[in-house]
N, C-alpha and C positions, 0 to 999 in steps of 0.2 A: 841737697838741692836737686842733683841729677836724678835720684830715685823718685823724688816728688814729681818731677817733670815726666818721667817715664810712666808713673802711675796715672797722671793726668792724661797723657796721650792715650793710654789704654782705655781710660774712661770715655774719651772722645770717640775712639774707634768702636767701643761697645755701643754707644748711642747711635752711631752711624749704621752699625749692623742691625739694630732694632728698626731704624728708619728704612733700611733696605728691605727687611721682611715686610714691613707695612706697605712699602711700594710694590713689592712683588705680589701682594694679595689682590691686585686689581690690574687688568691688562693695560688700562690707560696710564697707570703710573709705574709700570714695570721697568721701563727704560731708566726712569729716575731712580728706582730702587736698585737697579744694577749699578748705577753710578755711585750711589751712596755706599754700596758694598765694596766697590773697587777702591774708593777713596779711604774708607775705613781700613781695608787691608793694607793699603800703602802706608798709612799712619802707623799701623801696628808693626809693620816690618821695620820702618825707620826707628821707632821707639825701641824695638828689640835690639837693633844694632848699636844703639847709643846707650844701652843699659850699663850701669857701673859694673866693672869686672868682666865685661865681655872680652876685652883684649883683642889684639890684632889677629891672633890665630883664630879666635872664635868668629870674628867678622869675616875672615877669608873663607872659612868653612861654610858659613851661612850664605855668603854671596855665591860660592861655588854651587851650593845646593839650589839656590834660586835660579842660577844660570842654566843648570841642567834641567830642572823641573820646568822652568819657563820655556825653554826651547822645545821640550817634548810637548808641553801643553799647546804651544803655538802651532806646531806641526799638526797635532791632532785636530785642533780647531779649524785649520785650513782644509783638512782632508775629510773630516767627518761628514757623513751625509745625515740628513734629518732622520732617515729610517734607522740609523745606528745610534741615535742619541740615547735611547734607553740603555743600550749595552754600555755606552760610554759612562753613563751615570752609575750603573752597577759596578763597573770597573773602578771608578773613582771611590765609591764606597769601600770597596775591598782594600784600596790603598790606605784610606783613613784608618780602617780597622787594623791593618798590619803595622801602620805607623804607631798606633797605640801599643801594640805588642812590643815593638822595638824600644819605645820610650820606657815602658814598664821594665823591660829587661835591663836597660841602661841604668835606670834608677835603682833597681835591685842590686846590681853588681858594682855600682859606683854611687852609693848614697851620699857620700861627702860632697859630690859635685852639686847636689840638689838641696843640701842642708837638711836632710831628713835622718841623719845619724851616720853610722859607719857600718862597714860590712860585719854582719853577725849581730848587730844591735840597731836595727832600724825601728823608728817610732811605730807604735801599734797602729795609730791612726793612718800613717802613711802606708802601712802594709794593707790595711782595709781598702784604701783608695787605689793602691797599686793593683791589688787582686781583682777589683771590680773593673778597672780599666783594661786589664789583661784579658779577663773573661769576655767582656762585651766586645772588645776589639777583635779577639779571635773568632767569636761567633759571627761578627759582622764580616770578617774576611772570607771565611769559608762559605757563609750563606750568600754573599755577593758573588762569589765565583760561580756557584750553582745557578744563581739568577742570571748572570751573564751568559752561561752556557745554554740555558733554556731560551733566553731572548735571542741569542745569536744562532739558534738552530743547531748547536753543537751537541745537544742532547734533547731527548723528547720533551715536549712541553706538557705531556700528559702526566698526571699525578703518579708518583711511584709509591705504592702503598703495600704494606705487609702487615700480617696479623700481629697485634700487640704493639703497634707503632707508638701510639700515644702513651702507653704504659712505659715503654722503653724511654721515651723522651722525658717523662715525669721522673723516672728513676735516675736518669743521668743528671737531670736538673737538681734533684735532691742530693746526689753524690757530689755535684759541683759545689753546692752550698756547704756541705760537710768539709770538703777540701779547702775551701776558702777560710772557714773557721779554724781548721787545723793549721793552715799556713800562717794566719795572723798570730796564732799562739806560738808557733815554733820558728817561723822565718826560714823554713827548709827550702833549699834550692830544688830538691827533688819534687816537693809539692808545687813549687812555682811552675815547673815545666809540666807536671801532671795536670794542673789547672789549664794550662795552655792547650795541651793535646786534647783533653776532654772537651774544651770549648770549641776547638776546631771541628771535632766530630759532631758535637751538638748543633753547630751552625749548619753543617751538611744535612743532618737528619731533619732539621726544622723546615728546610726549604724544598727538599726533594718531593714531599707529598703534595706540593702546591701546584695546581693546574695552571695552564696557560691563561685562562680568562682572569685569573686572580693576580697576574704578575704586576699590574700597576700598584696594587696594594703592597706587594712585596717590596717594590722600589721605595715607596714612602716609608715602609716599616724599617728597611735597612738604613734609610736616611736618618731615621730617629736613632737607631742603634749606634750609628757612627758618631752622632752628636754626643750621646751619653758616654761613649768610650773616650772621646776627646775631653769631656768634662771631668771624668774620673782621673785621667792622667794629669789634667790641669791642677787638680787638688794635690796630686802626688808631688809635682815639681813646683808647686806654689806659684803658678802663673795665673793671675787674675783674668786676663783676657781670654785664655784658653778655657777657663771655667765658664765665663759668661757666654762665649761663642758656642761652646759645646752644648750648654744648657739651652740656648736659643734654637740650635739645630735640632736637638733632641726633642724639645717641647713642640716645636713647629711640625716636626716629622710625625710625632705622636698624634697631634691634632689632625693633621692631614690624613693619617691612617684611619682615624676614627671617622672622618668625613667620607673617606673612600669605602670603609666598611658599611656605613649607613647607606651609601649609594649602591652597594651590592647586596645589601641585606645579609651581611656576614657578621659574626660575633667577634668583637675585638679580643675577647679571651682566646678564641680559636686562632686568631692571628698571632698572638704572642706565643701560643703553644705549638704552632705549626700544623699543617694539614688542613687548614680551613678550606671550605669549598669542596671537600672530598667526601663529606658525609651524606651527600644527597643521592648517592647512587652512581652507577656507571653512566658514562655519557652514552647518549643514544647513538648508535653507529650509523654510518651512511646508509641511507635507504630504509631506515627504521620506519615502519608504517607506510612505506612507499606504495604498497599495494592499494591503499585506500585513498591515494592522492591523485589529483588530476595532473597531467603532464605540465611542465613549466611552459610559460609563454615567452618566447624569445623575440625581441624587437630589434629595431635598427636605430642608430643615432638620428636618422631623419624622422622616424616616427616620434621619437622623444622630443625633438625640436618642434615639430608641428603641435603636439599636445601642450608643451610648455609655453609656446608662443601665445596660446589662447587661454592660459591659466591666469587666475587672479592672485592666488596665494601659493607660493612654492617654499617648501622647507628643505634645505640641503642638510644631509646627515653625513659628515665626514668621518672616516675611520682609517684604520691602518693601511687599507688599500690605497687611499689617497697619498699617504706618506711614502709608500713603496714606489708609487708611480711619479712622485714629485708633481702632483697635479694641482696643487693649491693655487698657482697663478692662473691657470686656465679656468679653474672653477670660478675664481673671482671675475675673470673676463666674461664667462657665461652669465654670471649673476648680473653684471653691469648691463649686458645686452637685454636681458629679460626685464630689468627695471625700466629700460627705455621703452619697452613694450607695455608698460603699465603694471607689471607684476610686483607684488609685495614679496620681498625675499627675506628669509630668516635662516639662520644656521643653528642646528640642534646639537649640543655637545653632551655626550654621556660622560659621567665622572671617570669611567675607566676606558674610554675610547682610546685606541692606540696602545702603546706598551708602557706608558708612564704617565703620572698625573700631569695634566696640562698639555699633553702632547699635541692635541688638535688645536688648542688655543695658540700655541707657539707657531704652528704652521699657518694658521689663518692670519695671525699678526704679521708674519713674514710676507704674506700676499697683500697686506694693507687692507684687509677686510674691515669695514667699520665696526668698532666695538659694540655699538648699539644694536647690531644685527645678530650678534652671537649670544645665544641663550643656553643656560644650563637645563638639564632634564626637568627639574621641578617647574621652571618658568614656562616651558614650551610644550610639555606633553599634552596638555589639554587642547592645544591648537591644531594637532594633527587631524582631528575630526573635521576641522573647517578647511583644511588644505586641499587644494586641487591636485597638487603633485608633491610627493616626497621623493627627493633625489638622493638615494643612498649610494655612497661611493666607498665601498669596501668596509663598511661598518657591519660586521657579521653578527657576532655574539650579542652585541648590545641592542640589536633589533629583533632578536629571535623570540617569537611568541611562546616557544617551548618553556621559557623561563617562568611563564605564568600557568602553563597547562600540564607539563610533563614532570611529574614528581620523581621520575627516574633519571631526569637530566642533571648533569653536573652543574648547570647554571640555574636550576630551579630556585625560585625565590629572589633572584636578582632583578631589581627594577630595570625595565627596558624602555627604550623610546617607542612610543605607540605608533610607529609608522604605518602599521597595517590598517589604521583607521583613515588614512588619506584616500581620496577618491582613486588616485592612480599612484602606484609605487614603481619607480624605475630603480632597479638594483644593478649597479655597475660592478661586474666581477669577472675574473678571468675564466672561471669554470664553476662547477657545482660542488667543489670541495667544501668540507665543513670549516668552521672558523677555528681560531687558535685553541678553543676549549674542546675541540673534537666533536662538536654537536651539530648535526644537520639542521639547517635553518628552515623552519616551517614556513617562513615568509615567502620563500621561493615558489611555493605551490599555491599561494592564495590567488583567487581569481582576479584581483585588482593589481597583481604584480606582473611587471614585464621585465625580464632579464635582458640586460645589455652586456653581452659577453665581449671581453677584450680588455686591453690595458686601459686603466682609468684615465690616463692623460690623453691617449689617442681617441678614446670614445668621446670624451668631453670636447676635445678639439673638433671632432666631426660635428658635434652638436652646435658648436660655435659657428662653424662654417655654414651650416644649414640655416642658422638664425640670421646670418648676414646676407643671405640671398634675398 
């Protein structure tokens, strides 16, 4: 009876997780989706604690783990800034990957506890599941560590490329497959740890050649990897909920990766193999072609306020610069004032704006920007030609016309927001430095672009002050 109730509770939790994913697919239902996810996780934890055979010692250990992890999570949630959210997500992915490695090791050295055999005689199917969870978990861990380091500026965001890189990755992948087959056949502890070490190395090699502009795809890809690692371990230990949850995360992450690749004109195969976005050639260095360009035009917040006050259609393009300056609230305030002046306001979101999928959507939702004003690239790109003003606030690579014109550029082929087609473009930026991809933005030199140099929040506040006069 107790086992039946536990299975039923896991089923209810799984349904809630599916409803959570459905809710998170739309900004208007995202809060409800989060609630479904939290309730589902609560049910899953209680059901696990009440499982037959858990025992007092097991319950104490689980509660201790929950207390430690919950305390760390709470402190991080209170202190984390929105600009650091991508790094936090990458760090969490690494923990999921390492957890899969630890559980695989526990199952391998204590198979009796999981009902998969005994030391030296583990079921063949369990060895397959265990080795897959181990390999994917280790790749997820080391890949996420590199992603964190790149996102946090602890290592260069530029691609690290060397001759024969793809061949090396392919060879290591083939060797990993051979080791998994040999491990399933022999159950050798040596092969178990050799698989782990090789997977750690492979995860490192898959992520280092990926450039900064592609990091949002990396985050979604690692999210998928972490889910499949959890699902593999779920099969190993016979936990239905872990299988379902891992498969949900893995599948949703894979779908998101595909959507992101489509949004960046990247190949999903290259994403899986590593080094995507690095085949287009070297990034154009600062000042490339500068001799043929007119000098940039620098304006003032007062100039921008005057022009926007007389505009009928304004499109705001948020980017990582808005996140760094925490300017989303003042941007919303500026938009409200412009709407009172009779302007039509829209927000244009590129699929990879920011450092993780949905980064800009989260920031705008935090500022209570109406959902119907926020549009994806496909929906709004045609409207830039009709816009009086495009207000770009730190969105560098995703607005760079070089993606359409410069075949030597690292971002060539990536669909961009066509902000250059607006009558006037205000580009808010601290200086003339290139974007995260290391590519100079041709938009800076266009005759209809006016640069507003300074901190995004302060510049926008000055515009607000001018509009209020």
